[in-house]
PALO-385308 format. One record per residue (C-alpha): residue number from 0; residue in one letter; x, y, z. Coordinates in steps of 0.2 Angstrom, whole numbers, plus 5000, padded with zeros to 4 digits. Layout:
BEGIN
DRENMAR num residu   px   py   pz
DRENMAR NUM      A    X    Y    Z
...
//
This chain:
BEGIN
DRENMAR num residu   px   py   pz
DRENMAR   0      M 4965 5017 5034
DRENMAR   1      S 4949 5006 5037
DRENMAR   2      Q 4943 5002 5055
DRENMAR   3      I 4948 4983 5052
DRENMAR   4      S 4965 4988 5047
DRENMAR   5      R 4967 4999 5062
DRENMAR   6      I 4962 4985 5074
DRENMAR   7      L 4974 4973 5065
DRENMAR   8      E 4989 4985 5067
DRENMAR   9      F 4985 4988 5085
DRENMAR  10      L 4984 4969 5089
DRENMAR  11      K 5001 4967 5080
DRENMAR  12      D 5009 4980 5092
DRENMAR  13      H 5001 4971 5106
DRENMAR  14      P 5005 4952 5104
DRENMAR  15      E 5000 4948 5122
DRENMAR  16      G 4982 4952 5117
DRENMAR  17      A 4969 4965 5121
DRENMAR  18      C 4950 4965 5126
DRENMAR  19      V 4936 4975 5117
DRENMAR  20      S 4937 4989 5130
DRENMAR  21      E 4956 4992 5128
DRENMAR  22      I 4955 4991 5109
DRENMAR  23      S 4940 5003 5108
DRENMAR  24      A 4948 5016 5120
DRENMAR  25      A 4965 5015 5111
DRENMAR  26      L 4957 5018 5094
DRENMAR  27      E 4944 5030 5100
DRENMAR  28      M 4931 5019 5092
DRENMAR  29      N 4913 5014 5098
DRENMAR  30      R 4914 4999 5108
DRENMAR  31      N 4899 4990 5099
DRENMAR  32      Y 4908 4993 5082
DRENMAR  33      A 4924 4987 5089
DRENMAR  34      A 4916 4971 5095
DRENMAR  35      K 4907 4969 5078
DRENMAR  36      F 4924 4971 5068
DRENMAR  37      L 4933 4959 5080
DRENMAR  38      T 4919 4946 5077
DRENMAR  39      I 4921 4947 5058
DRENMAR  40      L 4940 4945 5060
DRENMAR  41      Y 4938 4930 5071
DRENMAR  42      R 4927 4922 5059
DRENMAR  43      Q 4939 4925 5045
DRENMAR  44      G 4953 4917 5055
DRENMAR  45      Q 4964 4933 5056
DRENMAR  46      I 4963 4934 5075
DRENMAR  47      D 4962 4922 5090
DRENMAR  48      L 4951 4923 5105
DRENMAR  49      R 4957 4918 5122
DRENMAR  50      I 4944 4917 5136
DRENMAR  51      Y 4950 4919 5155
DRENMAR  52      G 4935 4918 5166
DRENMAR  53      K 4925 4934 5161
DRENMAR  54      T 4939 4941 5151
DRENMAR  55      R 4940 4939 5132
DRENMAR  56      L 4957 4943 5124
DRENMAR  57      Y 4960 4945 5106
DRENMAR  58      Q 4977 4941 5098
DRENMAR  59      I 4984 4941 5080
DRENMAR  60      C 4982 4924 5073
DRENMAR  61      N 4998 4915 5068
DRENMAR  62      R 4990 4902 5057
DRENMAR  63      V 4995 4901 5039
DRENMAR  64      P 4983 4897 5024
DRENMAR  65      F 4984 4879 5020
DRENMAR  66      H 4985 4882 5001
DRENMAR  67      A 5001 4893 5004
DRENMAR  68      I 5009 4879 5014
DRENMAR  69      C 5006 4867 4999
DRENMAR  70      L 5015 4879 4987
DRENMAR  71      I 5031 4878 4997
DRENMAR  72      S 5031 4860 5002
DRENMAR  73      N 5042 4848 4993
DRENMAR  74      G 5034 4832 5000
DRENMAR  75      V 5017 4827 5006
DRENMAR  76      T 5005 4840 5015
DRENMAR  77      L 4990 4834 5025
DRENMAR  78      G 4977 4846 5031
DRENMAR  79      I 4969 4840 5048
DRENMAR  80      D 4953 4850 5054
DRENMAR  81      R 4948 4853 5072
DRENMAR  82      L 4940 4836 5074
DRENMAR  83      G 4956 4827 5069
DRENMAR  84      I 4949 4822 5051
DRENMAR  85      I 4960 4823 5036
DRENMAR  86      R 4951 4835 5024
DRENMAR  87      K 4966 4839 5012
DRENMAR  88      V 4980 4829 5004
DRENMAR  89      S 4994 4836 4993
DRENMAR  90      G 5009 4828 4986
DRENMAR  91      S 5016 4811 4982
DRENMAR  92      V 5008 4800 4996
DRENMAR  93      E 5012 4784 4987
DRENMAR  94      T 5031 4788 4987
DRENMAR  95      L 5033 4793 5005
DRENMAR  96      L 5019 4785 5015
DRENMAR  97      Y 5016 4770 5003
DRENMAR  98      M 4997 4774 5004
DRENMAR  99      Q 4983 4780 4992
DRENMAR 100      I 4975 4797 4993
DRENMAR 101      G 4958 4789 4995
DRENMAR 102      E 4964 4780 5010
DRENMAR 103      L 4968 4796 5019
DRENMAR 104      L 4954 4809 5014
DRENMAR 105      G 4940 4810 5026
DRENMAR 106      V 4948 4798 5038
DRENMAR 107      L 4951 4801 5057
DRENMAR 108      L 4970 4803 5059
DRENMAR 109      K 4971 4792 5075
DRENMAR 110      S 4961 4778 5067
DRENMAR 111      L 4975 4775 5053
DRENMAR 112      N 4987 4761 5055
DRENMAR 113      H 5002 4769 5050
DRENMAR 114      P 5019 4771 5061
DRENMAR 115      V 5022 4789 5055
DRENMAR 116      L 5005 4796 5056
DRENMAR 117      T 4999 4788 5072
DRENMAR 118      N 5015 4791 5082
DRENMAR 119      N 5011 4796 5100
DRENMAR 120      D 5021 4812 5100
DRENMAR 121      I 5014 4817 5083
DRENMAR 122      L 4996 4814 5089
DRENMAR 123      N 4998 4823 5105
DRENMAR 124      Q 5006 4838 5096
DRENMAR 125      V 4992 4839 5084
DRENMAR 126      R 4979 4839 5098
DRENMAR 127      F 4989 4852 5107
DRENMAR 128      L 4990 4864 5092
DRENMAR 129      I 4971 4861 5089
DRENMAR 130      D 4966 4864 5108
DRENMAR 131      R 4977 4879 5109
DRENMAR 132      K 4971 4886 5093
DRENMAR 133      G 4989 4890 5087
DRENMAR 134      G 5007 4889 5092
DRENMAR 135      K 5025 4887 5086
DRENMAR 136      P 5028 4874 5072
DRENMAR 137      Y 5033 4857 5078
DRENMAR 138      H 5047 4847 5070
DRENMAR 139      Q 5052 4829 5072
DRENMAR 140      T 5062 4816 5062
DRENMAR 141      I 5056 4798 5061
DRENMAR 142      K 5064 4783 5053
DRENMAR 143      F 5051 4774 5041
DRENMAR 144      R 5057 4759 5031
DRENMAR 145      D 5072 4765 5021
DRENMAR 146      K 5069 4783 5024
DRENMAR 147      M 5071 4797 5037
DRENMAR 148      L 5055 4807 5036
DRENMAR 149      R 5055 4825 5044
DRENMAR 150      I 5037 4829 5051
DRENMAR 151      T 5032 4847 5053
DRENMAR 152      L 5016 4852 5061
DRENMAR 153      I 5010 4870 5057
DRENMAR 154      S 4994 4879 5063
DRENMAR 155      C 4984 4883 5048
DRENMAR 156      I 4968 4890 5041
DRENMAR 157      F 4958 4882 5027
DRENMAR 158      D 4949 4892 5013
DRENMAR 159      D 4932 4891 5021
DRENMAR 160      A 4940 4899 5037
DRENMAR 161      M 4940 4883 5047
DRENMAR 162      T 4956 4881 5058
DRENMAR 163      G 4967 4866 5059
DRENMAR 164      V 4984 4859 5057
DRENMAR 165      A 4995 4856 5042
DRENMAR 166      M 5006 4841 5043
DRENMAR 167      Q 5021 4842 5031
DRENMAR 168      I 5031 4826 5027
DRENMAR 169      T 5048 4828 5018
DRENMAR 170      D 5061 4815 5014
DRENMAR 171      F 5076 4820 5026
DRENMAR 172      T 5086 4805 5021
DRENMAR 173      S 5100 4814 5011
DRENMAR 174      W 5103 4826 5026
DRENMAR 175      H 5104 4811 5038
DRENMAR 176      I 5116 4802 5027
DRENMAR 177      D 5128 4818 5026
DRENMAR 178      I 5128 4819 5045
DRENMAR 179      E 5131 4800 5047
DRENMAR 180      L 5146 4802 5035
DRENMAR 181      I 5153 4816 5045
DRENMAR 182      V 5151 4808 5062
DRENMAR 183      G 5157 4791 5055
DRENMAR 184      G 5172 4799 5048
DRENMAR 185      K 5169 4792 5030
DRENMAR 186      N 5178 4802 5016
DRENMAR 187      N 5169 4795 5000
DRENMAR 188      E 5158 4810 4999
DRENMAR 189      L 5165 4822 5012
DRENMAR 190      H 5175 4832 4999
DRENMAR 191      L 5159 4839 4992
DRENMAR 192      I 5155 4847 5009
DRENMAR 193      Q 5173 4852 5012
DRENMAR 194      E 5174 4861 4995
DRENMAR 195      S 5158 4870 4997
DRENMAR 196      K 5160 4889 4997
DRENMAR 197      E 5146 4891 5010
DRENMAR 198      F 5148 4888 5028
DRENMAR 199      I 5144 4870 5034
DRENMAR 200      I 5146 4866 5053
DRENMAR 201      S 5138 4854 5065
DRENMAR 202      I 5137 4856 5084
DRENMAR 203      G 5131 4844 5097
DRENMAR 204      P 5118 4846 5111
DRENMAR 205      D 5132 4854 5122
DRENMAR 206      E 5135 4867 5108
DRENMAR 207      K 5153 4861 5104
DRENMAR 208      I 5158 4861 5086
DRENMAR 209      I 5160 4843 5080
DRENMAR 210      F 5163 4847 5061
DRENMAR 211      A 5167 4863 5051
DRENMAR 212      N 5171 4864 5032
DRENMAR 213      H 5186 4873 5024
DRENMAR 214      A 5176 4888 5019
DRENMAR 215      Y 5170 4892 5037
DRENMAR 216      A 5188 4889 5044
DRENMAR 217      K 5195 4901 5031
DRENMAR 218      Y 5182 4914 5035
DRENMAR 219      C 5186 4913 5054
DRENMAR 220      G 5205 4913 5051
DRENMAR 221      L 5207 4897 5060
DRENMAR 222      A 5212 4879 5056
DRENMAR 223      I 5198 4866 5056
DRENMAR 224      Q 5207 4857 5071
DRENMAR 225      E 5206 4874 5081
DRENMAR 226      L 5187 4874 5078
DRENMAR 227      I 5183 4856 5082
DRENMAR 228      G 5178 4855 5101
DRENMAR 229      R 5176 4874 5102
DRENMAR 230      Q 5161 4879 5113
DRENMAR 231      G 5149 4889 5102
DRENMAR 232      L 5152 4898 5086
DRENMAR 233      P 5168 4910 5086
DRENMAR 234      Y 5166 4929 5086
DRENMAR 235      L 5148 4928 5090
DRENMAR 236      S 5141 4937 5105
DRENMAR 237      S 5131 4928 5119
DRENMAR 238      Y 5115 4936 5112
DRENMAR 239      D 5118 4930 5094
DRENMAR 240      M 5122 4913 5100
DRENMAR 241      S 5106 4913 5110
DRENMAR 242      Q 5097 4917 5094
DRENMAR 243      I 5104 4901 5086
DRENMAR 244      R 5101 4891 5102
DRENMAR 245      G 5083 4897 5103
DRENMAR 246      A 5080 4891 5085
DRENMAR 247      Y 5080 4873 5090
DRENMAR 248      L 5076 4874 5108
DRENMAR 249      I 5087 4859 5115
DRENMAR 250      S 5074 4855 5128
DRENMAR 251      H 5060 4853 5116
DRENMAR 252      P 5060 4848 5097
DRENMAR 253      S 5052 4864 5091
DRENMAR 254      I 5061 4876 5079
DRENMAR 255      P 5056 4891 5069
DRENMAR 256      S 5055 4889 5050
DRENMAR 257      S 5064 4905 5046
DRENMAR 258      P 5083 4907 5045
DRENMAR 259      V 5093 4916 5059
DRENMAR 260      H 5103 4932 5056
DRENMAR 261      V 5117 4936 5067
DRENMAR 262      T 5132 4948 5068
DRENMAR 263      A 5151 4943 5070
DRENMAR 264      I 5165 4955 5075
DRENMAR 265      L 5180 4947 5066
DRENMAR 266      P 5198 4949 5072
DRENMAR 267      D 5201 4963 5060
DRENMAR 268      G 5188 4973 5069
DRENMAR 269      E 5175 4973 5055
DRENMAR 270      K 5157 4969 5058
DRENMAR 271      H 5150 4955 5047
DRENMAR 272      W 5132 4949 5045
DRENMAR 273      Q 5129 4930 5044
DRENMAR 274      K 5113 4920 5039
DRENMAR 275      W 5111 4902 5046
DRENMAR 276      S 5099 4889 5041
DRENMAR 277      I 5097 4876 5055
DRENMAR 278      F 5093 4858 5054
DRENMAR 279      P 5091 4849 5071
DRENMAR 280      I 5093 4830 5070
DRENMAR 281      F 5083 4820 5083
DRENMAR 282      I 5085 4801 5087
DRENMAR 283      N 5072 4793 5097
DRENMAR 284      N 5064 4811 5100
DRENMAR 285      K 5081 4817 5108
DRENMAR 286      L 5092 4830 5100
DRENMAR 287      H 5107 4821 5093
DRENMAR 288      Q 5116 4836 5084
DRENMAR 289      V 5112 4852 5075
DRENMAR 290      H 5117 4855 5057
DRENMAR 291      L 5120 4873 5052
DRENMAR 292      H 5122 4879 5034
DRENMAR 293      G 5126 4898 5032
DRENMAR 294      K 5135 4911 5023
DRENMAR 295      D 5141 4929 5025
DRENMAR 296      I 5128 4942 5019
DRENMAR 297      S 5138 4958 5023
DRENMAR 298      K 5139 4964 5005
DRENMAR 299      L 5120 4962 5004
DRENMAR 300      K 5117 4972 5021
DRENMAR 301      Y 5129 4986 5015
DRENMAR 302      L 5119 4987 4999
DRENMAR 303      E 5103 4987 5008
DRENMAR 304      Q 5109 5002 5018
DRENMAR 305      E 5114 5011 5003
DRENMAR 306      I 5098 5008 4995
DRENMAR 307      Q 5089 5014 5010
DRENMAR 308      E 5099 5030 5011
DRENMAR 309      L 5095 5033 4992
DRENMAR 310      R 5077 5030 4996
DRENMAR 311      Q 5077 5043 5009
DRENMAR 312      E 5086 5055 4998
DRENMAR 313      V 5074 5052 4984
DRENMAR 314      A 5059 5054 4996
DRENMAR 315      H 5066 5070 5002
DRENMAR 316      I 5069 5077 4985
DRENMAR 317      L 5051 5071 4980
DRENMAR 318      K 5044 5080 4995
DRENMAR 319      E 5052 5096 4991
DRENMAR 320      K 5046 5095 4973
DRENMAR 321      N 5029 5091 4979
DRENMAR 322      V 5029 5106 4990
DRENMAR 323      K 5034 5117 4975
DRENMAR 324      L 5021 5109 4964
DRENMAR 325      R 5007 5111 4978
DRENMAR 326      D 5011 5130 4979
DRENMAR 327      L 5011 5132 4960
DRENMAR 328      T 4994 5122 4959
DRENMAR 329      L 4987 5134 4972
DRENMAR 330      Q 4993 5149 4963
DRENMAR 331      L 4986 5143 4947
DRENMAR 332      K 4969 5139 4955
DRENMAR 333      R 4968 5156 4962
DRENMAR 334      E 4972 5164 4945
DRENMAR 335      I 4958 5153 4937
DRENMAR 336      E 4946 5158 4951
DRENMAR 337      N 4950 5176 4948
DRENMAR 338      R 4947 5174 4929
DRENMAR 339      I 4931 5165 4932
DRENMAR 340      V 4925 5180 4943
DRENMAR 341      I 4930 5193 4931
DRENMAR 342      E 4922 5183 4916
DRENMAR 343      N 4906 5181 4926
DRENMAR 344      Q 4905 5200 4930
DRENMAR 345      Y 4908 5203 4912
DRENMAR 346      N 4894 5191 4906
DRENMAR 347      N 4882 5198 4919
DRENMAR 348      Q 4885 5216 4913
DRENMAR 349      I 4882 5210 4895
DRENMAR 350      N 4866 5200 4900
DRENMAR 351      F 4859 5214 4910
DRENMAR 352      F 4860 5226 4895
DRENMAR 353      R 4854 5214 4883
DRENMAR 354      S 4839 5210 4894
DRENMAR 355      L 4834 5228 4892
DRENMAR 356      L 4830 5224 4874
DRENMAR 357      C 4815 5215 4878
DRENMAR 358      D 4809 5225 4894
DRENMAR 359      H 4811 5243 4888
DRENMAR 360      Q 4811 5243 4868
DRENMAR 361      V 4828 5249 4866
DRENMAR 362      I 4842 5247 4853
DRENMAR 363      I 4859 5241 4860
DRENMAR 364      L 4875 5245 4851
DRENMAR 365      E 4893 5239 4854
DRENMAR 366      T 4908 5248 4848
DRENMAR 367      D 4927 5245 4848
DRENMAR 368      I 4940 5256 4855
DRENMAR 369      S 4939 5267 4840
DRENMAR 370      M 4920 5270 4843
DRENMAR 371      I 4916 5260 4827
DRENMAR 372      I 4900 5250 4829
DRENMAR 373      T 4903 5232 4829
DRENMAR 374      S 4886 5225 4833
DRENMAR 375      A 4868 5231 4835
DRENMAR 376      I 4853 5223 4843
DRENMAR 377      I 4837 5230 4836
DRENMAR 378      P 4820 5223 4842
DRENMAR 379      D 4806 5220 4829
DRENMAR 380      Q 4796 5235 4836
DRENMAR 381      L 4810 5246 4830
DRENMAR 382      S 4816 5238 4814
DRENMAR 383      H 4805 5250 4804
DRENMAR 384      I 4815 5265 4810
DRENMAR 385      I 4833 5259 4807
DRENMAR 386      S 4841 5243 4801
DRENMAR 387      N 4856 5233 4806
DRENMAR 388      R 4865 5238 4790
DRENMAR 389      Q 4863 5256 4794
DRENMAR 390      L 4873 5254 4810
DRENMAR 391      V 4886 5241 4809
DRENMAR 392      N 4904 5246 4803
DRENMAR 393      Y 4899 5265 4805
DRENMAR 394      P 4907 5277 4817
DRENMAR 395      L 4896 5281 4832
DRENMAR 396      Q 4897 5300 4829
DRENMAR 397      T 4889 5298 4812
DRENMAR 398      I 4874 5289 4819
DRENMAR 399      L 4871 5299 4835
DRENMAR 400      L 4871 5318 4834
DRENMAR 401      N 4873 5330 4848
DRENMAR 402      E 4873 5349 4846
DRENMAR 403      E 4875 5354 4864
DRENMAR 404      K 4888 5367 4863
DRENMAR 405      G 4894 5359 4847
DRENMAR 406      S 4901 5345 4855
DRENMAR 407      N 4904 5328 4847
DRENMAR 408      I 4896 5312 4854
DRENMAR 409      N 4913 5304 4856
DRENMAR 410      N 4917 5317 4870
DRENMAR 411      Y 4904 5308 4881
DRENMAR 412      Y 4910 5290 4876
DRENMAR 413      N 4928 5288 4875
DRENMAR 414      I 4942 5279 4883
DRENMAR 415      Y 4947 5294 4895
DRENMAR 416      C 4929 5297 4901
DRENMAR 417      A 4924 5279 4902
DRENMAR 418      T 4919 5273 4920
DRENMAR 419      S 4909 5259 4927
DRENMAR 420      E 4894 5271 4929
DRENMAR 421      F 4880 5275 4916
DRENMAR 422      R 4883 5291 4906
DRENMAR 423      R 4866 5298 4900
DRENMAR 424      V 4866 5310 4885
DRENMAR 425      F 4851 5318 4876
DRENMAR 426      C 4855 5317 4857
DRENMAR 427      H 4847 5312 4840
DRENMAR 428      I 4849 5297 4829
DRENMAR 429      R 4850 5298 4810
DRENMAR 430      T 4838 5287 4801
DRENMAR 431      C 4834 5285 4783
DRENMAR 432      F 4818 5295 4785
DRENMAR 433      K 4822 5308 4798
DRENMAR 434      I 4832 5313 4814
DRENMAR 435      I 4823 5307 4830
DRENMAR 436      P 4827 5313 4847
DRENMAR 437      V 4834 5299 4859
DRENMAR 438      I 4842 5296 4876
DRENMAR 439      T 4858 5286 4876
DRENMAR 440      S 4866 5277 4891
DRENMAR 441      G 4883 5269 4890
DRENMAR 442      I 4895 5258 4900
DRENMAR 443      P 4913 5253 4895
DRENMAR 444      L 4917 5236 4890
DRENMAR 445      K 4933 5228 4896
DRENMAR 446      R 4943 5212 4892
DRENMAR 447      L 4947 5198 4905
DRENMAR 448      D 4963 5207 4908
DRENMAR 449      G 4955 5223 4912
DRENMAR 450      E 4959 5233 4896
DRENMAR 451      F 4946 5244 4888
DRENMAR 452      E 4939 5237 4872
DRENMAR 453      G 4924 5248 4868
DRENMAR 454      M 4907 5254 4874
DRENMAR 455      C 4890 5247 4876
DRENMAR 456      I 4877 5260 4871
DRENMAR 457      I 4859 5259 4875
DRENMAR 458      I 4847 5270 4864
DRENMAR 459      E 4829 5274 4871
DRENMAR 460      F 4816 5282 4860
DRENMAR 461      P 4805 5291 4872
DRENMAR 462      S 4795 5301 4859
DRENMAR 463      L 4789 5285 4850
DRENMAR 464      F 4781 5278 4866
DRENMAR 465      E 4773 5293 4874
//
């Protein structure tokens, strides 16, 4: 893992922030290197810097890339830099804001004459996010002409690493009409909500249920009339209810963008998981009611648990296989190294004896296990005495003669007497002209598996060079 990755992981585990000394000490890193990496991350927009007197704290940045926000936006997205100037525009501006893109690009936000963009709460929140260099997303619903617009402010970072605020503007009219139908008691489209298989409920600022559809009532095992006026969602613990409450923060119009996952213990004693999407409705900057859209995801959770168990089982099996494979690999490596050592020893012996050809004017013979000569190396200086044709494929005893006690030359060089030491024998060699006295030395030849395969015989001619 790189040093920058280690720093990012450390800051993720310490969301409250840390100074250079704490980071360098925890990661056992040079302080100057740590400061250098932190500067790079800060310029890239991946971390934030907070200064408290002489203390400089670094924190993980919660800003989102502007181009990523544009990909998930269904309406208009404006990119506002630190100076409050609109530098990016995405979406159908003419449909929602009744303006042209050229009227927005490069213009100071507060200088525009538009009831949505120059709303005091919006401008104050934009300045708040810019000055704080980040923060939670801000949401507000504003009525503009015949539309209900939902404004979302998100701290972002542009492609050139400059920080700013992304303003998402979406048409919230359809949701607003649904809520008005429910509150007003109109039934012309209410059956569409009632017949939905997913859970649809609405609660007021006091967390009392003011609407619930048939699917949720059936899920809870209660009648709709029993749910209306009930404080909080049934079968949820106080902690899970606080999770939902914290999603819209009644005292402040700010909610997280991600869904909320909670657990419910139904009357049958079974544990169920629920997923809720939360849409708060604000009128005149005050929370009017909260619309919740959810479903039961217990099957998905159980499936995820089974998948996780299977992953652990597969990981355990792979670990065992990897251990066995590692042992086999090490064993094979040792065998290869041993064979290389044996082969090098064999080649060194052969090269040593063959080097004698040039240094000592000798003939070198190689035989097989039956003492039949298989090869002969004769230097030019001795080619007039005997030729290759007179040696190869002939038994060694017909070429080398030894009359000591009538013994045969094979008694000196055979598989039973062969050792790794030289065996010197005074004998004669038969040539086409005469029989010449020579001195022979021999060493056994072995294959890579250690089996005997013949002899290497060195023949010296002392009488020719005296």
